[in-house]
Backbone bond lengths (Angstrom), bond angles and torsions (degrees), N, CA, C in turn:
res aa  C-N    CA-C-N  psi(-1)  N-CA   C-N-CA  omega(-1)  CA-C   N-CA-C  phi
1 M - - - 1.447 - - 1.531 109.27 -
2 N 1.322 115.76 141.40 1.460 120.07 172.31 1.531 108.94 -144.58
3 I 1.303 116.01 -178.92 1.464 122.50 -174.21 1.535 111.88 -58.24
4 Y 1.331 116.34 -30.46 1.464 120.71 -175.82 1.527 113.46 -76.97
5 D 1.325 117.30 -6.00 1.460 121.59 178.50 1.529 112.78 -83.13
6 F 1.328 117.45 -6.86 1.462 120.88 -175.12 1.520 112.16 -95.44
7 T 1.319 113.90 146.55 1.460 122.42 172.30 1.523 106.65 -118.11
8 V 1.303 115.95 136.37 1.465 122.26 -179.31 1.530 107.98 -129.18
9 K 1.319 116.42 169.41 1.463 120.51 176.58 1.513 109.07 -111.18
10 D 1.343 115.00 136.09 1.461 118.11 176.15 1.530 109.51 -76.07
11 Y 1.316 116.76 -179.26 1.464 120.53 -172.33 1.531 113.91 -65.52
12 I 1.332 117.12 -14.88 1.468 119.02 175.80 1.525 112.02 -102.79
13 G 1.332 117.22 5.36 1.456 121.71 175.21 1.511 115.71 93.63
14 K 1.318 118.02 5.88 1.465 121.81 178.69 1.528 109.60 -79.35
15 E 1.334 116.14 130.41 1.461 120.49 178.95 1.523 110.55 -72.37
16 I 1.329 114.79 133.42 1.465 122.38 -179.04 1.532 107.49 -129.29
17 S 1.320 116.47 126.18 1.460 120.54 174.09 1.525 108.15 -80.68
18 L 1.318 116.72 134.09 1.466 119.06 177.24 1.519 111.22 -67.99
19 D 1.316 116.56 -11.89 1.458 121.37 172.42 1.536 110.53 -58.37
20 T 1.332 116.32 -24.38 1.467 122.82 176.49 1.526 111.14 -56.18
21 Y 1.329 116.89 -29.24 1.463 122.17 -174.49 1.527 113.44 -99.91
22 K 1.329 116.44 13.07 1.466 120.38 178.74 1.520 110.50 -54.79
23 R 1.325 114.86 141.34 1.470 123.68 177.93 1.528 113.29 74.93
24 N 1.334 117.72 8.50 1.459 121.77 174.23 1.525 109.34 -106.33
25 V 1.304 116.24 156.06 1.461 122.04 168.64 1.525 105.34 -86.13
26 L 1.320 116.21 129.55 1.462 121.36 -176.40 1.520 111.51 -116.12
27 L 1.311 115.21 143.89 1.456 122.20 168.10 1.522 105.57 -121.47
28 I 1.337 115.75 113.81 1.461 121.57 -179.73 1.522 107.39 -103.23
29 V 1.342 116.02 127.77 1.459 121.83 -172.66 1.523 109.78 -133.80
30 N 1.344 116.91 134.05 1.464 119.90 169.01 1.524 107.13 -93.97
31 T 1.332 115.81 128.21 1.454 120.67 -169.02 1.525 112.34 -124.84
32 A 1.324 114.50 172.64 1.465 122.62 174.87 1.521 107.85 -154.72
33 T 1.316 116.55 146.30 1.459 121.14 -175.77 1.526 114.05 -89.44
34 E 1.338 117.37 -10.28 1.460 119.89 -178.06 1.531 111.31 -127.68
35 C 1.300 116.02 44.97 1.460 123.69 -175.91 1.529 109.09 -115.62
36 G 1.313 116.60 155.98 1.459 120.13 175.21 1.520 112.78 -61.09
37 F 1.341 116.92 -22.58 1.463 121.06 179.08 1.529 112.86 -92.15
38 T 1.332 117.75 -2.06 1.465 121.57 -177.91 1.531 113.26 -53.22
39 P 1.343 120.29 -34.38 1.469 118.94 176.95 1.540 113.83 -58.48
40 Q 1.341 117.56 -14.35 1.471 119.86 176.26 1.525 111.72 -62.57
41 Y 1.326 118.16 -18.77 1.467 119.57 175.30 1.526 111.01 -53.75
42 T 1.320 117.15 -37.45 1.466 120.87 -179.90 1.527 110.44 -62.41
43 G 1.321 117.02 -47.56 1.463 121.23 178.87 1.515 112.40 -65.42
44 L 1.321 116.80 -37.46 1.466 120.10 176.86 1.523 110.74 -62.98
45 Q 1.325 116.48 -44.40 1.458 120.49 179.31 1.529 110.90 -62.57
46 E 1.321 117.09 -39.91 1.469 120.33 178.39 1.525 111.30 -62.03
47 L 1.342 117.04 -43.12 1.468 120.16 176.78 1.526 110.67 -62.68
48 Y 1.311 115.67 -42.79 1.461 120.36 -179.50 1.527 110.95 -60.83
49 E 1.298 117.45 -47.33 1.463 121.04 -179.91 1.519 111.73 -63.29
50 K 1.309 116.49 -36.80 1.463 121.52 -176.57 1.526 112.69 -73.02
51 Y 1.353 117.33 -35.90 1.464 120.11 -170.43 1.528 115.12 -119.19
52 H 1.303 118.22 -3.43 1.467 119.99 -177.91 1.529 112.02 -56.61
53 D 1.306 118.16 -42.72 1.463 121.46 -179.09 1.531 113.11 -67.52
54 K 1.324 116.29 -11.73 1.468 120.61 179.66 1.530 111.69 -100.09
55 G 1.361 116.12 3.85 1.463 119.50 177.65 1.518 113.96 103.68
56 F 1.307 118.17 28.65 1.467 122.85 179.94 1.527 110.08 -109.36
57 E 1.321 115.77 132.02 1.462 121.95 178.24 1.528 109.97 -129.22
58 I 1.318 115.74 143.30 1.464 121.82 172.05 1.519 107.09 -111.82
59 L 1.332 116.02 130.45 1.455 122.64 177.66 1.525 107.63 -114.84
60 D 1.312 115.82 114.62 1.458 124.23 -172.24 1.529 110.47 -103.30
61 F 1.340 115.65 119.52 1.453 122.05 179.08 1.527 109.91 -118.24
62 P 1.342 117.92 97.44 1.461 119.71 176.80 1.530 110.81 -61.60
63 S 1.329 115.09 145.03 1.466 120.91 176.32 1.521 108.64 -140.79
64 N 1.304 115.93 135.14 1.461 122.35 -179.00 1.528 111.37 -100.22
65 Q 1.322 117.87 16.77 1.461 121.67 -173.80 1.520 114.56 -78.02
66 F 1.300 118.18 -12.57 1.461 120.41 -174.75 1.522 109.48 -112.04
67 K 1.328 114.99 93.34 1.472 123.44 179.35 1.528 113.30 56.92
68 G 1.327 117.27 30.17 1.459 121.31 175.13 1.515 113.90 60.44
69 Q 1.334 117.03 35.26 1.456 120.98 -174.31 1.526 114.28 -86.51
70 A 1.334 117.02 6.77 1.474 121.14 174.25 1.530 108.08 -128.81
71 P 1.333 116.69 64.83 1.467 119.15 -178.56 1.522 111.60 -74.03
72 G 1.312 115.30 163.23 1.453 120.70 177.01 1.512 112.36 93.39
73 T 1.313 114.82 176.44 1.465 121.18 178.35 1.530 109.50 -80.15
74 S 1.310 115.31 168.38 1.467 120.07 176.72 1.528 110.16 -59.52
75 Q 1.325 117.29 -39.28 1.468 121.42 178.38 1.530 110.76 -64.56
76 E 1.326 117.64 -42.51 1.468 120.96 179.00 1.528 111.18 -64.65
77 I 1.325 116.37 -39.53 1.470 120.47 177.37 1.528 109.58 -63.71
78 H 1.328 116.45 -43.90 1.469 120.74 178.26 1.533 110.57 -59.27
79 N 1.316 116.48 -45.25 1.467 120.41 179.68 1.524 111.42 -61.00
80 T 1.325 116.97 -40.51 1.466 121.32 177.38 1.524 110.61 -63.12
81 C 1.319 116.57 -45.35 1.468 120.54 -175.94 1.525 112.67 -69.33
82 T 1.310 117.10 -38.84 1.460 118.65 178.96 1.526 110.78 -74.47
83 G 1.328 116.71 -37.24 1.459 120.31 -179.29 1.514 113.58 -75.04
84 R 1.314 116.93 -44.70 1.466 121.26 -175.14 1.523 113.37 -83.65
85 F 1.346 116.05 -36.90 1.467 119.91 -174.40 1.527 113.29 -115.56
86 G 1.306 117.68 -7.13 1.460 120.85 178.85 1.512 114.08 66.32
87 I 1.336 117.64 27.91 1.460 118.31 -177.01 1.522 111.37 -68.86
88 T 1.318 114.61 145.06 1.459 121.11 178.12 1.528 111.53 -125.84
89 F 1.333 117.20 -1.23 1.462 119.10 177.45 1.526 109.76 -79.58
90 K 1.328 115.79 168.01 1.463 122.78 -171.09 1.522 112.02 -71.22
91 Q 1.336 115.22 128.78 1.457 121.59 174.86 1.517 109.67 -112.74
92 F 1.319 114.24 145.17 1.452 121.64 -177.33 1.520 109.97 -119.05
93 E 1.333 115.41 176.82 1.456 119.11 -178.52 1.526 110.36 -67.77
94 K 1.306 115.10 157.09 1.466 121.96 177.34 1.527 107.95 -67.26
95 I 1.337 115.62 132.50 1.469 121.05 -176.60 1.522 110.67 -135.23
96 D 1.338 115.19 168.07 1.458 121.91 168.14 1.525 107.76 -91.84
97 V 1.331 115.71 137.83 1.466 120.50 -179.95 1.529 111.88 -108.87
98 N 1.323 116.73 -7.80 1.463 123.53 176.75 1.529 108.85 -136.28
99 G 1.323 115.33 162.15 1.461 120.42 169.69 1.513 115.28 86.90
100 D 1.335 113.74 -170.16 1.464 121.27 -174.46 1.520 113.25 -61.72
101 N 1.322 117.73 -29.22 1.463 121.18 -177.48 1.527 113.27 -105.47
102 E 1.335 116.65 19.21 1.467 117.95 -178.89 1.524 110.07 -62.13
103 H 1.323 114.16 145.15 1.459 119.87 177.77 1.533 108.24 -66.84
104 P 1.331 118.51 138.11 1.473 120.87 179.84 1.529 113.64 -54.44
105 L 1.330 117.94 -33.25 1.462 120.17 177.27 1.522 110.38 -58.11
106 Y 1.320 116.99 -43.99 1.458 119.84 -179.50 1.521 112.39 -70.67
107 G 1.318 117.92 -32.27 1.463 119.99 172.65 1.518 110.37 -59.26
108 Y 1.325 115.89 -42.73 1.458 121.54 178.92 1.526 111.40 -66.58
109 L 1.328 117.43 -49.81 1.468 120.88 -179.31 1.523 110.79 -55.92
110 K 1.320 116.24 -45.05 1.469 120.72 -177.68 1.520 111.69 -68.34
111 S 1.333 117.52 -31.76 1.468 119.49 178.26 1.531 110.99 -72.21
112 E 1.320 116.80 -27.32 1.464 121.54 -179.53 1.529 112.75 -82.83
113 Q 1.314 117.44 -32.80 1.472 121.55 -179.18 1.523 108.35 -140.21
114 K 1.315 115.24 98.27 1.461 119.86 179.41 1.527 109.82 -76.87
115 G 1.297 116.25 152.16 1.459 122.05 178.06 1.509 110.80 -107.54
116 L 1.316 116.19 -166.51 1.461 121.32 179.69 1.519 112.20 -62.38
117 L 1.331 116.87 -27.63 1.457 121.81 178.69 1.527 111.04 -98.24
118 G 1.323 117.17 23.93 1.455 121.14 -177.35 1.511 110.06 72.64
119 R 1.330 116.06 -126.46 1.460 120.79 -177.30 1.522 113.31 -80.47
120 K 1.286 119.50 -9.88 1.457 122.18 -174.55 1.538 111.85 -80.39
121 I 1.340 115.10 141.63 1.466 120.54 171.48 1.527 106.00 -80.86
122 K 1.317 116.19 128.89 1.463 121.21 -175.51 1.528 112.56 -76.38
123 W 1.346 117.17 -40.63 1.464 119.90 -172.98 1.523 109.76 -166.76
124 N 1.314 115.02 178.94 1.463 122.08 175.45 1.535 109.83 -60.74
125 F 1.300 115.86 150.24 1.466 124.84 176.12 1.530 113.66 71.10
126 T 1.342 116.77 28.59 1.462 120.64 165.19 1.525 105.47 -73.04
127 K 1.329 116.13 136.64 1.461 120.77 -173.29 1.528 111.02 -122.81
128 F 1.328 115.69 138.82 1.464 122.11 176.20 1.523 108.05 -120.57
129 L 1.328 116.13 129.86 1.463 122.16 179.29 1.525 108.93 -104.73
130 I 1.325 115.71 128.32 1.461 122.46 -176.27 1.521 108.71 -121.32
131 D 1.343 115.87 133.43 1.467 119.08 -178.79 1.527 111.70 -81.30
132 R 1.320 116.34 179.16 1.467 122.06 -175.18 1.530 113.12 -65.17
133 D 1.331 117.04 -17.82 1.464 121.05 178.77 1.523 112.23 -93.62
134 G 1.330 117.08 -0.24 1.460 120.59 178.97 1.515 114.71 90.69
135 T 1.330 117.71 10.00 1.455 121.64 178.63 1.519 109.98 -84.90
136 V 1.333 115.99 131.38 1.462 121.21 176.63 1.524 106.39 -77.78
137 T 1.340 116.69 107.24 1.460 120.55 -170.89 1.517 114.22 -93.08
138 K 1.341 118.01 -33.02 1.460 120.49 -177.15 1.512 110.77 -150.27
139 R 1.314 113.30 155.88 1.467 121.90 174.24 1.518 106.79 -126.21
140 F 1.332 115.92 133.72 1.458 121.15 -178.34 1.521 110.12 -118.03
141 A 1.316 115.55 140.00 1.459 122.48 179.79 1.529 110.52 -65.79
142 P 1.329 116.88 156.56 1.464 120.44 177.70 1.529 113.24 -54.29
143 S 1.310 117.13 -34.53 1.466 120.62 -177.49 1.528 113.45 -75.60
144 T 1.329 117.92 -11.89 1.463 120.99 179.10 1.518 108.94 -73.00
145 K 1.314 115.81 115.12 1.465 120.79 -178.40 1.531 109.83 -72.57
146 P 1.321 116.46 147.80 1.472 119.67 -178.47 1.529 114.11 -52.19
147 E 1.330 117.48 -39.63 1.463 119.39 -178.24 1.529 112.43 -64.16
148 K 1.322 117.41 -21.55 1.466 121.49 179.35 1.528 112.39 -76.53
149 I 1.322 117.39 -13.89 1.464 119.61 179.27 1.528 112.31 -107.22
150 E 1.304 116.11 5.66 1.468 120.45 -178.05 1.530 112.00 -58.43
151 N 1.319 117.71 -43.65 1.471 119.92 -179.11 1.522 111.76 -61.64
152 D 1.339 116.92 -37.37 1.464 120.47 177.73 1.528 110.60 -64.68
153 I 1.313 116.43 -39.61 1.469 121.34 178.22 1.528 109.97 -64.59
154 V 1.312 116.43 -47.88 1.465 121.54 -179.51 1.537 110.36 -58.78
155 Q 1.301 116.15 -42.13 1.466 120.70 179.73 1.536 110.31 -60.79
156 L 1.329 117.22 -45.02 1.468 120.31 -179.58 1.523 112.04 -70.19
157 L 1.313 116.85 -26.77 1.472 120.04 177.09 1.532 111.61 -77.41
158 G 1.318 116.68 -4.75 1.460 120.28 178.67 1.508 113.66 97.40
159 G 1.333 115.65 22.77 1.449 120.22 176.81 1.513 114.85 78.22
160 N 1.315 117.02 13.47 1.474 120.29 -178.09 1.510 111.32 -69.50
């Protein structure tokens, strides 16, 4: 099993195979629109604009599991993110990242890169970096700002 074996739904409910992103460097992030880390959307968008043409994709999975900080429907969250932060990277439906109803993708990500709490996601804006071969290479804490992982992204893109 690898990252490309998963199918997810985008914010309007359309099924998307992660195989679509083969040969790209991916940053998968669980997000929330009413969190202290929400301003990281700006840094994520800047990374996306800077490296998208070189094969970099951000996959955004809102989750309401942390103090209800991602209220609303997936469409409402998308509207907030595009309107407030101008994001243009791919957004998916709101999911659970921990517990009995966790999305299988997150079960896989957590099994590949454990955090300080083991397999559990600690909070919104936990980030997983995946190389062009689909290997989950690093996990970043919610407090890690997007600009702090830029060098890791550049390295996986081949130093471009």
